[in-house]
DOPA-468658 format. One record per atom (N, C-alpha, C): y, z, x; atom name. Coordinates in Angstrom, 3 decimals. Example, Ala and Ser with C-alpha at 12.3 -4.5 7.8 and 13.67 -1.06 7.14 Angstrom:
<rs>
> v, w, u, nukol
> -5.690, 7.800, 13.190, N
> -4.500, 7.800, 12.300, CA
> -3.300, 7.800, 13.200, C
> -2.250, 7.080, 12.850, N
> -1.060, 7.140, 13.670, CA
> 0.030, 7.870, 12.900, C
</rs>
This chain:
<rs>
> v, w, u, nukol
> -148.250, 201.186, -69.220, N
> -148.598, 200.192, -70.225, CA
> -149.111, 198.932, -69.525, C
> -150.220, 198.425, -70.010, N
> -150.830, 197.240, -69.432, CA
> -150.133, 195.978, -69.944, C
> -149.897, 195.038, -69.040, N
> -149.232, 193.793, -69.417, CA
> -150.187, 192.925, -70.240, C
> -149.622, 192.155, -71.150, N
> -150.420, 191.226, -71.939, CA
> -150.901, 190.094, -71.032, C
> -151.940, 189.373, -71.455, N
> -152.397, 188.232, -70.649, CA
> -151.275, 187.222, -70.395, C
> -150.452, 186.984, -71.417, N
> -149.329, 186.045, -71.268, CA
> -148.357, 186.529, -70.208, C
> -148.020, 187.818, -70.244, N
> -147.074, 188.368, -69.284, CA
> -147.641, 188.302, -67.866, C
> -148.923, 188.590, -67.714, N
> -149.562, 188.529, -66.398, CA
> -149.515, 187.118, -65.826, C
> -149.797, 186.136, -66.690, N
> -149.776, 184.745, -66.240, CA
> -148.355, 184.313, -65.900, C
> -147.366, 184.740, -66.689, N
> -145.971, 184.407, -66.386, CA
> -145.531, 184.994, -65.043, C
> -145.955, 186.210, -64.775, N
> -145.610, 186.828, -63.488, CA
> -146.263, 186.078, -62.334, C
> -147.499, 185.643, -62.525, N
> -148.185, 184.848, -61.498, CA
> -147.485, 183.511, -61.287, C
> -147.016, 182.907, -62.374, N
> -146.300, 181.634, -62.281, CA
> -144.995, 181.805, -61.504, C
> -144.292, 182.886, -61.776, N
> -143.038, 183.138, -61.075, CA
> -143.298, 183.331, -59.576, C
> -144.343, 184.068, -59.249, N
> -144.694, 184.300, -57.849, CA
> -145.074, 182.981, -57.167, C
> -145.856, 182.158, -57.848, N
> -146.251, 180.858, -57.293, CA
> -145.032, 179.975, -57.052, C
> -144.086, 179.981, -57.991, N
> -142.871, 179.175, -57.835, CA
> -142.057, 179.662, -56.645, C
> -141.965, 180.982, -56.488, N
> -141.218, 181.543, -55.354, CA
> -141.864, 181.167, -54.026, C
> -143.186, 180.973, -54.028, N
> -143.916, 180.606, -52.818, CA
> -143.956, 179.093, -52.613, C
> -143.281, 178.344, -53.499, N
> -143.223, 176.895, -53.362, CA
> -144.437, 176.166, -53.904, C
> -145.253, 176.836, -54.677, N
> -146.456, 176.234, -55.259, CA
> -146.143, 175.747, -56.675, C
> -145.342, 174.688, -56.750, N
> -144.850, 174.227, -58.048, CA
> -145.955, 173.742, -58.978, C
> -146.962, 173.048, -58.454, N
> -148.053, 172.574, -59.310, CA
> -148.812, 173.742, -59.932, C
> -149.076, 174.753, -59.109, N
> -149.771, 175.948, -59.607, CA
> -148.899, 176.683, -60.627, C
> -147.600, 176.762, -60.355, N
> -146.678, 177.421, -61.282, CA
> -146.642, 176.685, -62.612, C
> -146.617, 175.344, -62.570, N
> -146.623, 174.556, -63.811, CA
> -147.895, 174.818, -64.609, C
> -149.043, 174.860, -63.918, N
> -150.320, 175.112, -64.591, CA
> -150.324, 176.493, -65.247, C
> -149.799, 177.484, -64.529, N
> -149.763, 178.846, -65.066, CA
> -148.794, 178.962, -66.245, C
> -147.674, 178.261, -66.169, N
> -146.722, 178.285, -67.287, CA
> -147.331, 177.639, -68.532, C
> -148.136, 176.593, -68.319, N
> -148.835, 175.976, -69.449, CA
> -149.837, 176.962, -70.050, C
> -150.508, 177.702, -69.189, N
> -151.452, 178.732, -69.647, CA
> -150.711, 179.806, -70.455, C
> -149.511, 180.178, -70.021, N
> -148.715, 181.168, -70.750, CA
> -148.324, 180.643, -72.128, C
> -147.999, 179.338, -72.202, N
> -147.673, 178.748, -73.507, CA
> -148.887, 178.794, -74.439, C
> -150.078, 178.621, -73.862, N
> -151.300, 178.731, -74.662, CA
> -151.414, 180.137, -75.243, C
> -151.235, 181.148, -74.403, N
> -151.336, 182.527, -74.891, CA
> -150.274, 182.817, -75.954, C
> -149.088, 182.226, -75.800, N
> -148.047, 182.431, -76.807, CA
> -148.462, 181.774, -78.126, C
> -149.088, 180.594, -78.039, N
> -149.500, 179.880, -79.257, CA
> -150.606, 180.623, -80.008, C
> -151.361, 181.439, -79.289, N
> -152.451, 182.173, -79.938, CA
> -151.952, 183.251, -80.886, C
> -150.811, 183.813, -80.586, N
> -150.305, 184.955, -81.343, CA
> -149.724, 184.527, -82.677, C
> -150.085, 185.232, -83.736, N
> -149.532, 184.952, -85.058, CA
> -148.056, 185.341, -85.104, C
> -147.701, 186.432, -84.426, N
> -146.317, 186.905, -84.404, CA
> -146.025, 187.467, -83.024, C
> -145.360, 186.671, -82.194, N
> -145.107, 187.090, -80.810, CA
> -144.082, 188.213, -80.717, C
> -143.397, 188.499, -81.826, N
> -142.397, 189.567, -81.793, CA
> -143.019, 190.945, -81.965, C
> -144.287, 190.996, -82.392, N
> -144.947, 192.287, -82.601, CA
> -145.856, 192.617, -81.435, C
> -146.024, 193.881, -81.174, N
> -146.923, 194.329, -80.117, CA
> -148.358, 193.980, -80.473, C
> -149.157, 193.707, -79.412, N
> -150.579, 193.449, -79.660, CA
> -151.189, 194.685, -80.303, C
> -151.999, 194.455, -81.319, N
> -152.633, 195.556, -82.019, CA
> -151.818, 196.085, -83.185, C
> -150.584, 195.607, -83.344, N
> -149.737, 196.075, -84.444, CA
> -150.123, 195.409, -85.769, C
> -150.928, 194.374, -85.704, N
> -151.411, 193.700, -86.904, CA
> -152.844, 193.248, -86.638, C
> -153.527, 192.798, -87.648, N
> -154.924, 192.389, -87.507, CA
> -155.054, 191.218, -86.531, C
> -155.966, 191.320, -85.576, N
> -156.154, 190.248, -84.592, CA
> -156.720, 188.994, -85.248, C
> -157.244, 189.112, -86.465, N
> -157.787, 187.957, -87.166, CA
> -156.694, 186.996, -87.630, C
> -155.437, 187.427, -87.559, N
> -154.322, 186.536, -87.876, CA
> -153.992, 185.608, -86.710, C
> -154.408, 185.987, -85.507, N
> -154.177, 185.158, -84.321, CA
> -155.155, 183.990, -84.312, C
> -154.813, 182.961, -83.549, N
> -155.714, 181.818, -83.380, CA
> -156.783, 182.161, -82.353, C
> -157.916, 181.498, -82.463, N
> -158.976, 181.665, -81.473, CA
> -158.599, 180.886, -80.222, C
> -158.852, 181.475, -79.054, N
> -158.482, 180.831, -77.794, CA
> -159.217, 179.508, -77.602, C
> -160.508, 179.473, -77.877, N
> -161.275, 178.231, -77.684, CA
> -160.729, 177.117, -78.563, C
> -160.336, 177.450, -79.788, N
> -159.819, 176.451, -80.714, CA
> -158.488, 175.900, -80.216, C
> -157.616, 176.787, -79.751, N
> -156.303, 176.357, -79.275, CA
> -156.435, 175.502, -78.012, C
> -157.350, 175.864, -77.122, N
> -157.574, 175.059, -75.910, CA
> -158.047, 173.656, -76.282, C
> -158.994, 173.565, -77.223, N
> -159.484, 172.254, -77.664, CA
> -158.379, 171.442, -78.318, C
> -157.561, 172.074, -79.130, N
> -156.467, 171.386, -79.802, CA
> -155.470, 170.835, -78.794, C
> -155.080, 171.643, -77.818, N
> -154.127, 171.175, -76.812, CA
> -154.715, 170.054, -75.965, C
> -155.994, 170.131, -75.645, N
> -156.642, 169.053, -74.883, CA
> -156.664, 167.760, -75.697, C
> -156.933, 167.881, -76.993, N
> -156.953, 166.708, -77.875, CA
> -155.563, 166.078, -77.952, C
> -154.532, 166.882, -78.021, N
> -153.165, 166.371, -78.086, CA
> -152.819, 165.611, -76.809, C
> -153.250, 166.127, -75.663, N
> -152.971, 165.457, -74.387, CA
> -153.662, 164.095, -74.309, C
> -154.818, 163.961, -74.967, N
> -155.569, 162.706, -74.913, CA
> -155.040, 161.648, -75.880, C
> -154.170, 162.023, -76.807, N
> -153.662, 161.065, -77.795, CA
> -152.883, 159.949, -77.113, C
> -153.062, 158.749, -77.621, N
> -152.281, 157.615, -77.149, CA
> -151.035, 157.535, -78.027, C
> -149.966, 158.092, -77.549, N
> -148.751, 158.194, -78.357, CA
> -148.153, 156.832, -78.692, C
> -148.495, 155.799, -77.930, N
> -147.950, 154.467, -78.209, CA
> -148.473, 153.916, -79.538, C
> -149.583, 154.427, -80.037, N
> -150.135, 153.962, -81.306, CA
> -149.321, 154.444, -82.506, C
> -148.473, 155.419, -82.301, N
> -147.723, 155.989, -83.412, CA
> -146.406, 155.278, -83.682, C
> -145.920, 154.491, -82.749, N
> -144.664, 153.780, -82.947, CA
> -143.472, 154.720, -82.931, C
> -142.387, 154.259, -83.545, N
> -141.173, 155.068, -83.614, CA
> -140.659, 155.087, -85.045, C
> -139.632, 155.871, -85.281, N
> -139.029, 155.933, -86.615, CA
> -138.348, 154.624, -86.991, C
> -138.038, 153.791, -85.984, N
> -137.317, 152.551, -86.252, CA
> -138.237, 151.341, -86.423, C
> -139.548, 151.545, -86.367, N
> -140.479, 150.420, -86.558, CA
> -140.257, 149.804, -87.927, C
> -140.145, 148.474, -87.959, N
> -139.980, 147.751, -89.215, CA
> -138.554, 147.673, -89.700, C
> -137.627, 148.230, -88.965, N
> -136.214, 148.187, -89.355, CA
> -135.501, 147.176, -88.457, C
> -134.849, 146.190, -89.072, N
> -134.080, 145.220, -88.287, CA
> -132.685, 145.756, -88.076, C
> -132.352, 145.957, -86.837, N
> -131.021, 146.459, -86.500, CA
> -130.101, 145.283, -86.201, C
> -128.826, 145.386, -86.594, N
> -127.876, 144.264, -86.342, CA
> -127.621, 144.045, -84.877, C
</rs>
C-alpha cells in the first residue's frame, strides 16, 4: 500500500528531526498539516469518498499564507473596552 502524501511528509519530518535538522522538520510538519487540512474527512481512506469534498491544495496554501500575513495586533483582545478593577 502506498503512503499518502501526508504520511510521506510526516516520515520525512521525523527523519529530519532525528538527524538534527529541526528547521527542516518544522517545515515538513507544517506541510503535513496542510495535507491534513485538505481532507474533508481524515478518518476515511483516500478514495473512499468523492475527492470533490476535499479542499483544493492551491486554495489552502493561499489561505494559510494570508493568515500568516495578518497583523494580529489589529484584532485586539476579548478584554478590549472592559475596565477591570
